[in-house]
N, CA, C and O of each residue as an XYZ file, in Angstrom:
260
protein
N     113.686    100.365    117.777
C     112.338     99.926    118.310
C     111.423    100.224    119.500
O     111.898     99.897    120.588
N     110.247    100.760    119.512
C     109.699    101.339    120.388
C     109.428    100.188    121.366
O     109.387     99.131    120.736
N     109.190     99.982    122.948
C     108.884     98.672    123.492
C     107.661     98.081    123.340
O     107.457     97.082    124.031
N     106.465     98.599    122.320
C     105.724     97.473    122.436
C     105.381     97.090    120.863
O     104.332     96.761    120.308
N     106.640     97.265    120.427
C     106.834     96.661    118.842
C     106.398     95.209    119.004
O     106.721     94.390    119.864
N     105.761     95.123    118.189
C     105.107     93.327    118.171
C     105.117     92.881    116.613
O     104.561     93.548    115.740
N     105.710     91.855    116.405
C     106.531     91.363    115.336
C     105.962     90.048    114.971
O     105.577     89.289    115.861
N     105.881     89.717    113.678
C     105.286     88.032    113.553
C     106.460     87.212    113.223
O     107.043     87.136    112.142
N     106.810     86.381    114.752
C     107.594     85.362    113.786
C     107.585     84.479    112.446
O     106.735     83.743    111.944
N     108.616     84.780    112.151
C     108.715     84.131    110.549
C     108.727     82.791    110.548
O     108.639     82.145    109.503
N     108.857     82.159    111.926
C     108.869     80.307    111.185
C     106.846     79.956    112.208
O     105.990     79.361    111.554
N     106.598     80.310    113.301
C     105.914     79.786    113.506
C     104.390     80.736    113.667
O     103.397     80.496    114.352
N     104.637     81.688    112.893
C     103.573     83.235    112.722
C     102.940     83.686    114.139
O     101.857     84.227    114.356
N     103.796     83.354    114.892
C     103.203     83.869    116.487
C     103.502     85.067    116.232
O     104.431     85.430    115.510
N     102.406     86.047    117.055
C     103.021     87.149    117.696
C     103.989     87.878    118.806
O     104.069     87.465    119.963
N     104.379     88.489    118.540
C     105.685     88.162    120.213
C     105.956     89.741    119.987
O     105.718     90.425    118.992
N     106.611     90.153    121.407
C     107.211     91.715    121.291
C     108.417     91.636    121.007
O     109.140     90.717    121.390
N     108.698     92.370    120.463
C     110.106     92.225    119.673
C     111.349     92.387    121.033
O     112.220     91.546    121.252
N     111.161     93.593    121.777
C     111.954     93.936    122.668
C     112.488     92.752    123.586
O     113.673     92.630    123.897
N     111.256     91.716    124.064
C     111.763     90.532    124.677
C     112.193     89.395    124.290
O     112.490     88.427    124.989
N     112.237     89.534    122.898
C     112.900     87.904    122.952
C     114.333     87.963    122.305
O     114.672     88.484    121.243
N     115.139     87.228    123.314
C     116.329     86.480    122.894
C     116.870     86.241    122.037
O     118.059     86.419    121.771
N     115.855     85.683    121.329
C     116.092     85.015    119.446
C     115.720     86.051    118.606
O     115.341     85.404    117.630
N     115.586     87.087    118.349
C     115.105     88.204    117.412
C     116.130     87.838    116.129
O     117.360     87.893    116.159
N     115.265     87.443    114.975
C     114.185     88.320    114.750
C     112.989     87.132    115.113
O     111.817     87.495    115.018
N     113.209     86.067    115.426
C     112.552     84.841    115.963
C     111.981     85.274    117.502
O     112.505     86.105    118.244
N     110.809     84.511    117.760
C     109.611     84.551    118.807
C     110.488     83.690    119.947
O     110.417     84.021    121.131
N     111.186     82.745    119.584
C     111.879     81.645    120.769
C     112.926     81.018    119.747
O     112.853     80.873    118.526
N     114.193     80.608    120.908
C     115.542     79.821    120.420
C     114.685     78.639    119.469
O     115.349     78.062    118.608
N     113.321     78.302    119.607
C     113.298     76.614    119.373
C     112.891     77.254    117.697
O     113.353     76.677    116.712
N     112.016     78.451    117.555
C     112.007     78.696    116.054
C     113.592     79.086    115.417
O     113.835     78.947    114.218
N     114.461     79.515    116.258
C     115.726     80.092    115.597
C     116.193     79.275    115.172
O     116.754     79.312    114.077
N     116.096     78.109    116.027
C     117.216     76.477    115.473
C     116.157     75.907    114.307
O     116.619     75.786    113.173
N     114.608     75.514    114.560
C     114.152     75.443    113.135
C     114.881     75.866    111.793
O     115.430     75.150    110.955
N     114.732     77.181    111.834
C     114.947     77.879    111.280
C     116.695     77.573    110.378
O     116.907     77.313    109.194
N     117.546     77.725    111.383
C     119.278     77.298    111.283
C     119.002     76.123    110.598
O     119.546     76.138    109.495
N     118.314     75.020    110.837
C     118.032     73.689    110.339
C     117.913     73.876    108.992
O     118.748     73.346    108.259
N     117.151     74.442    108.594
C     116.300     74.317    107.368
C     117.242     74.912    106.046
O     117.229     74.665    104.840
N     118.181     75.957    107.042
C     119.287     76.463    106.100
C     120.203     75.561    105.818
O     120.612     75.255    104.699
N     120.553     75.099    106.933
C     121.715     73.560    107.162
C     121.545     72.320    106.036
O     122.334     71.675    105.347
N     119.865     72.339    106.253
C     119.259     71.036    105.208
C     118.614     71.496    103.728
O     117.634     71.161    103.063
N     119.802     72.528    103.577
C     119.487     73.153    102.331
C     118.022     73.655    101.458
O     117.896     73.807    100.243
N     117.006     73.842    102.542
C     115.926     74.172    102.331
C     115.377     75.524    102.091
O     114.210     75.793    101.807
N     116.179     76.186    102.213
C     116.406     77.845    101.727
C     117.556     77.731    101.126
O     118.382     76.856    101.387
N     117.719     78.873    100.030
C     118.935     79.233     99.510
C     119.172     80.707     98.523
O     118.081     81.063     98.079
N     119.857     81.262     98.259
C     120.352     82.303     97.963
C     120.312     82.135     96.379
O     121.110     81.374     95.832
N     119.233     82.963     95.548
C     119.162     83.103     94.003
C     120.205     83.101     93.990
O     120.949     83.317     94.947
N     120.662     82.713     92.272
C     121.955     83.172     91.944
C     121.777     83.064     90.495
O     120.989     82.196     90.121
N     122.311     83.720     89.682
C     122.156     84.124     88.008
C     123.066     83.482     87.550
O     124.148     84.067     87.498
N     123.001     82.087     87.058
C     124.357     81.365     86.087
C     124.492     81.964     84.639
O     123.728     82.537     83.862
N     125.839     81.564     84.628
C     125.783     82.110     83.523
C     126.543     80.446     82.524
O     126.668     79.359     83.088
N     126.950     80.715     80.956
C     127.323     79.497     80.962
C     128.339     79.534     80.923
O     128.636     78.989     79.860
N     129.752     80.034     81.722
C     130.815     79.606     82.338
C     130.957     78.824     83.409
O     131.930     78.224     83.866
N     129.569     78.939     83.827
C     129.138     78.933     85.232
C     128.768     77.173     84.659
O     129.047     76.343     85.525
N     128.401     76.796     83.818
C     128.019     75.068     83.681
C     129.047     74.200     83.509
O     128.781     73.227     82.803
N     130.050     74.264     83.912
C     130.692     72.947     83.939
C     130.693     72.190     85.325
O     131.155     71.050     85.372
N     130.195     72.789     86.429
C     129.935     71.932     87.144
C     131.469     71.946     88.416
O     131.613     71.228     89.405
N     132.164     72.758     88.016
C     133.129     73.210     88.946
C     133.054     74.467     89.975
O     133.559     75.409     89.363
N     132.812     74.726     90.746
C     133.215     75.695     91.504
C     134.162     76.655     90.967
O     135.217     76.234     90.491
N     133.785     78.485     91.000
C     134.673     79.404     90.453
C     135.853     78.952     91.225
O     135.895     78.284     92.258
N     137.144     79.638     90.249
C     138.278     79.409     91.169
C     138.819     80.962     91.754
O     138.963     82.003     91.113
N     138.982     80.775     92.770
C     139.022     82.147     93.135
C     140.580     82.264     93.669
O     141.019     83.314     94.137
N     141.365     81.049     93.540
C     142.888     80.949     94.157
C     143.601     82.407     93.088
O     143.260     82.948     92.036
N     144.411     82.534     93.804
C     145.978     83.869     93.423
C     146.428     83.138     93.037
O     146.525     82.304     93.936
N     147.176     82.511     91.546
C     148.140     81.922     90.834
C     149.217     82.718     90.555
O     150.162     82.272     89.904
């Protein structure tokens, strides 16, 4: 990125200089912590496609027996 690259913070939508942010891709440590809190509070998630085999309510068995 060049030094004049301006980005928009995904949390507060404020424009900021990407090179001067210690919390990139956020504008500040505060916005970074807000994002982490949302992940930990399960407000965000990664989409997955479930199959009928997954519908038993148990996590997949990954143990090598």
